[in-house]
N, C-alpha and C positions, 0 to 999 in steps of 0.2 A: 362601806359603812352601812350597817343595818340598823333600821329603826325598831321600835317596839313591835312585837308580834301582834297581829290582829286576826280576827276570825271573820273572813268574808262571807261565811255561811249565815252569820247573824245580820240580817238585812232590815231595811225599812226602819221602823221605830225601834228595832232591837239592836241597832248598830252600837249602842252604848254598852252592850254586854262585852265583857272581857273574854279573851281567849282562854283565860283561867277560871271563868265563872263555873261554879258547881253546876253539873248537869241537871240536878233537881231544880235549881234556880232558873236555868235556861228553859226547862220544860214548863215551869209555872208561868214565867214571863211570856213565853211564846204562846202558850194556850190562852192566856188572858188577852194578848194582843190579837190573836187569831179570831177570837169570839167578837172582840170590839170591831175588827175590820169587817167581819161578816155582817154584823148588825148595821154597819154604816154602808154596806154595799160596795166597799172598797176592795175589789177582787184582786188587784195587783198586790196590795198590801197583805191581803189574806194569804195569797200564794207564798209570799216571802216570809210571813210569820209561820206558815205551815212548814216551811223548810227547816226552820230552827226546831220546831216540834219534832219533825222526823229525825233530825240528827241527834237530838237529845235522847229520844227513844232508842235509836240505834246504838249509841254509845253506852247507854244503860243496859243494853242487852235485851231490850223489850222488842223482840223481832216482829211480832204480829202488829203491834201498834206502829212501829216504824214503817212497816210495809203499807199500812193504810194511810199513814200521814204523807209519805212522799207521793203516793198516787193521787191523793186529794189535792196536794199542792200543784202537781202537774196539771190536773184537770182545771183547776181554778186559773192557773197561769195561761192555759190554752184559751179558756173562755175570755180572759182579759186581753188576749193578743200580746202577751208579754213573753217574747222569745227567750230573753235572758233568764227569766224566772223558770221557764220550761226547762232550760238547760241545767239550771241548778237542781231542780227536782229530779231530773234524770241522773245527774251525778250522784245524788243521795241514794237513789234506787240502785244504781250500779255498784256503789260502795257497799250497800246492804247485801246485794247479791253475792259479792265477793266474800263478805263476812260469813254468809250462809253456805259457802262452798259451791254456789251455782255459777261457776266460772264462765260458761258460754253466755249466760244471761248478763253477767257483769260486763263482758266485752261488748255485747250489743248495746246495752244502755249507755255505757261510758263513751262509746264511739258516737252514738247519736248526740250525747251531751256535748261532746267536743265540736261536732258539726254545727249544732244550734248556737253554741257559744261563739263560734266564728261568725255565723250569720248575724248575731246580735252585736258583734263588736266588743264582746266581753272577754278580754284576754285572760282574766282571772279564772273564770269558770272553764274556759277552754284549757288553760294550763292545768287546773285541778283534774279535769277529765282525762287529759293525756297522762297525767301522773297516775291516775287510777288505773289506766290501761297498763302502764309500765309496772305498777305494783302487782297487778293481777298476773302478768307474765312472770315476774320474779318469784312470786309465791308458788307458781306452778313449776318453777325450775327451768323455765325457758330463757336462760340468761343471754344467749346469743341474740335473741330477738329483741330484748328490751334494754340491754346495757347502753346502747347508743342513745336511746330515748331518755334514759335516766340522766346521762351526761348532758344532753341537749337541754333538758329542763333545769338541770343544775346551773348551767351557764346563763340561761334566761333569768332564773331567780336571783343569781348573783348580780347580774346587770341591773335588775330593777331594785335590788336591795331588799328583797322580800325574805325576811329572816325565817319565817315559818316554813316556807316552801324550800328554801335552801337547806334547812335542817332535814326536811323529809328526803330530799334528793341525796344528800350526803349519807343518810342512814341506809337508804336503799342500795346505793353503790357499795357501801361498807359491808352490807349483808351479803352481797354477791361475792365480794372478795373473801369474806369469812368462810362462806360455803365452798369456795374453791381453794381454800388453804392458804391464802395470802393474809396471814394474821396480822403482820406488822402494818400493812397498808390499811386493813380494816380498822385496826385500833386507832390509827392516826385520824381516820375519817370520822369514826364515832367520837373521838376526843374533840375534833373541830366542831362537830354538830352539837356536842354538849356545851361547849363554850359559847357558841352563837345563841343557842336556846336560852342559856342562863342569862346572857346579857340582854336578850330580847324579851325576857320574862315569859318564855314559852314553856310552861311547866309540863305540858303533855309531851312536846318534842324532847325536852330534857330527860323525862322519865324513860322514854324509849331509847335514847342515846346511852343512858346509864345501864340499861339492860344489855345493850350491845357490848359495852365495855366489860360488864361483869362476865359475859360469855367468853370474851377473848382472854381476860385475866385468868379465868378458870381453865380453859382448854389449852392455852399457850403456856401460861406461867405456873399453873397448878396452885395458885394463891386463893385458897378457899375462903379465908377470912375476908380478904379484900373484896372478892366477888359478892359475898353475902352482904357486906357493908353497902356496896353500890346498889344492890337490889333493895335493901331496906330503905335507902334514901329515895329510890324511885317509888317505892310503895307508898310513902308519905303523900306524894303528889297524886298518885292514882286514887288513894282513898279520899283526899281532900276534894278532888274534882268528880268523884264517883265514876271513875273510868273503869267500868266492869271488865271490858275486854282486855285492856292494858294490864289490869291487876291480875287477871287469870293467866295471861302470858308471862307476867312477872313470876307468878308462883310456879308455872311450868319450868321456867328457867332456873328457879331456886332448886327444883327437883333435879334438873340436869347437873347443877353444880355439886349437889350433895351426892348424887350417883357417881359422878367422876371421882369424887373423893373417897369412895368406898363406904359411905355412910348410908347403907341401903335401907335400913329401917326408917330413918328420917326421910329419905327420898320417897319411900312408899307413901308415907303420910302426906307429903306435900303434893305428890302426883295425884293422890286420891282427892285432895282438896281442889286442885286445878280441874280435874275431871268433872267434879260436881259443878264447878262454876261454869265450865263450858257447856255442860248439859243444860244448865238453867237458862242459858242464852241461845241455845240451839246453834252452837258454833261447831260444825263437824270437823274442821281441820284441827282446831285446838283439842277437841275431844279425842280424836284419833292419836295425835301426838302424845297426849297425856297418857292414854292407854298404853302406848308403846313403852313409855318410860316406866309405867306401873308394871307391865309384864316383865321387863328386864329386871326391875328391882325385886319382884317376887321370885324370879328365877335365881337371883343371887342369894336369896334367903332360903333356898332349898326346895322350891316348888317343883313338882313333877315335870320332868323334861318333855314328856309327850304332850302334856297340857300346854306347856310353854310353846312348843313347836306348832300346835294347833292354833293357838291364839295369834302367833306371828303370821301364819298362813292366812288367817282371816283378816288380820290387819293389813296385809299386803293388798288384798282385794278391796278393802274399804278405802285405803289411801289412793289406790289407782282409780277407784270409782269416783272419788272426789275430784280427780283430775291433776293430782300431783305427779309429774312425770318422773321424778326421781324416787318414787315411793318404793319400788322393788329394791333399789340400791340401799335405801335406809333399812329395810327389813333384813336384807342379806347381811348388812354390816352387823345388825343385832344378832343374827344367827351365828355368825362367825365369832363374835365377841363372847357368846355364851357357849361356844363349843358344840353347836348343833350342825348337823349335816345340811348343806345347801338344799333349798327346796327344788325338786326336779322341774325342769322346764317342760313345755308342752310335748316336745318330741320324746323326752325321757319318760314322761308320764304315760304316753301311748305305748312305748316299748314295755313298760312295767305291766300295763294292763294286758297286753298281748301275752306276756309271759305267764300271767295268772291263768 
């Protein structure tokens, strides 16, 4: 049995904030409380208020502000000798690093956060930090390394009845199944996550689950209208809560659905919109994936094949540079789909150079 979802990153005087609070409201309340705590010399309270400020900035896509805020929260927590607050600040910083595509830094900060959370006896921040490490590995495509951790965290969340964390773990495992072709299993897990999130009033988790369901409905069933309906429903929550990142990924998925349906002109427009949104928040992974969709859409609309091949070659380097281990496979699938010759490997390229 799961209770109502809550947001443990809203701490101190901000615990009254809802998991569904608009991020602009969270930012305003957090900033006000942070300044009040600083005036009162309450360093521990300032650190925890600063955490909410950092998270609001991060989810709004305000990367530079988020970076300054989590670091300030960490320094204040350290000065106050509050190990738990230090762990939460590092968790925020690690999550921001992942969002920015700085995966090695994300691993380092999240691992430190988990260690400090254990030292402080704060099982929640330790669990969130381990979850962040699992999500980082999953995004990089290292499924073998993080599937067991996802499943362990799911079991712990179920045992404690933590709806929000259960939803996160279900969605992560579902995404792994989706990416490895187990669509029925992925659908069932996204569906369970959506149900738990809805009952727990976790609008953020529900929106991500709907996005996952839309993807499966599109790729497995070819049901374009249903997929678009699910994405439209999720978009309402994203806009209400000002979830910039989730909204951009929602739009990228809408582009995927339209592209699969052969509606290339519409897909081009949506991918262009998503690309602009990711660029505004300095999100390299989303930006590269939107570019990939846009390149494919333009190719279907008659763009020059040599220009398409050059863009795909560049994107392969960009995606690999970000640290996505399955990047070359993604690009090679696009090349095959568009009827382009495979990009030569290093040995083949050397042979070609020698022949010239």
